[in-house]
N, C-alpha and C positions, 0 to 999 in steps of 0.2 A: 584611651583606646577609642577608635572611631569605627562604627559599623555602617556600611553602605548597603542597605537592603530595601529596595533595589538600588543598584548603581546605575545612574543615567549612562546610556551607551548608544553611540552612533557607530555603525559599521560601514565605513565608506566603500562604495562599490569598487572603485579603483584598487582598493586593498585586496578585495576578493579576487579580482581579475589577475592581480599580480601573483597571488598564491597559485593561480591556475596557469601561470606562465605567460600571461598576456600583458604587454607593457602599456597598451592603450585600447580603448573600446573598439577602434576600427579594425583590430586584428581578430575580433571574436566572430565566429560564424553566426549567421542569423538564427539557426536552429539552437545553438548553444545559448545565445542571448535570451531566447524565449524560455528555454528550460531553466536557465539561471533565475530569471524573473519569478518563475513558479516556485523554485526551491527557496528563494529568499522570502517570498510571501508566506510559504508554509513554515519556514524555519524561524522567522523572527518571533512569532508568539511563543516558540519553544525555549527561547533564551530566558534564563533566570540569573541575570548578572548580579553578583553579590561580592562584597569585599570587606575585609577587616584590616585595620591599619593602626599601628601604635608607634609612638616616638619614644626613643630610649637614649640614655647616655652612652657615649662612646669612650672607651678607655684603651690605653695601650699597655700591653704586658709583654715586654721583650719584643719579639718579632711578630707577636699576634695582636690583632685588634679584637676587642671584646665589646659586643653590643648587648645592652640590657643585662649584663652580668652572666649571660648564658650562651649566647652565640659567640663562639671563639674560633678564629681562623687566622692562620699564618699565610693565607693566600696573598701573593704579591699583587695580583690584579685588583683584589679587593682593597688592599692597602693604598694603591694609587688613588682609589676613589674616596677612601675615608681619611686620608692624610689631611690633617688640619680641621677635621670635623669634630665638633663637640657633641652633636646629636645625630641620630640616624633614625629614619622611619623604616620599619619593617612592614611588609604587607603580604597578604594572600588574597587571591580573587579567583572566581570561577564563573563560568556561564551555566553551570548546573549539569545535571545528568540527562535531562529530557531530550535535548538535541542529539546527544550521542546515542541514546536508545533508538531514536528515529533512524539515524544513519545505519545502525545495526539491522533494523528491520528492512531498510532498503537493500542492503547487501544480501540479506537472507532471501529476499524476493528476486534477486538477480538484477535489480535496477542499479547497476554499477555506476552508470554515468550520473544519475541523480545522487547516489551516495557520495561520489567524488566531489560533486558540486556542493553538497551539504557539508562535507568535511572541510572544504576550503572556506565556506562561510563560517563555520564554527571556529576554525583556526584564526580567521580574520577577526572574529568577535573577541577571542582571547587576546589578540594583539591590541585591539582597541581598548580592552580593559586596562592594559598597562598604561596606555596614553592617558586615560581618564584619571587613574590613580596618580600618575606623575603630575598632572595638572593640579590635583587637589593638594598633594603634599607640597608642591612648589608654592602654592598660595599660602599655605600654613607657615612654611619656613620664611617666606618673604615678610610675612606679618611679624615674625620674630626677629627680623633683621639678619636672617641667615640666607646664604646662597645655596640652592639645591644642586646636588650632583645628578648625573644621569643614573637611572636605575640599573641595578646589577643583580643577577640571580645566581643562586647555587647551581653548579653544573656548567657554568660558563668559565672559560679559561682554566685557571688552577683553583677556582673557588669550589671547594669540595661539595659534592652533592649531599654528603652526610649533614651539612649545615641546615638542610631542610628541617630536620627533627627539632632542634632548638628554636628555629624561626617559627615553625608551626605552633610550638608550645607557647612561645612568647605572645603571639597574637591570638591564641586560642582559635585556630583555623577550623576546628570542629564545629564552631558556632555557625559556620556557613556551609557545612557539609563536606569539607575537604579532609581526606585522610591520606596517610602515606602507606605505600607498600613496603615490604621488608627491604626493597632496593632503593627506598627514599624517593620513589616517583609518586606524584600526586594523583589522586582520584577525586572527582572526575578528571579525565585526561585533559580536557580543555580548561585547565587551571594554571595560574601563574603565581609566582612569588618573587620577592626581591627586597633589595636594600637601597634606600636613597639617603645619601648623607647630607648634612647641613653644616656649612662652614661660614 
């Protein structure tokens, strides 16, 4: 099991702009650019990027794939990614709660534009988390002579969201402050999880 606390994180500005619906910086009004600069400057210190990751054996039981003896799924989309894989890395990651609390304060104050920009920044940070983890796992797998697959998460395609529970248990996501709601959604909300196969 690998704990990344903190996890090195770079949030590319073009990614934030894309979340806001802008394909390139030339489309952004000058006032929005200035405000976004302020939001990023205030929001960056509020990020607390952390992740936990573990590599487990992959087994096939009938139509289902089993990872780590506990995460069991008959998802066809997951099977496409794990077919031929002997191992899989499971991960959970979060940017923490502080930025979300700030977004809530901005909304409560009626600073809706700032809140929108801060939310886009937080969502972009969560996406960047996935990229950082993918790179770390890819390096680990390549050192073992394995080719990594693309990451895939519960809730996508037919990969049932209920798989979050065994995934979180296997990596002990509580160590980095992630919990699940009864509906299997992660808290803090700007958190991600996933499976990366190695074949």
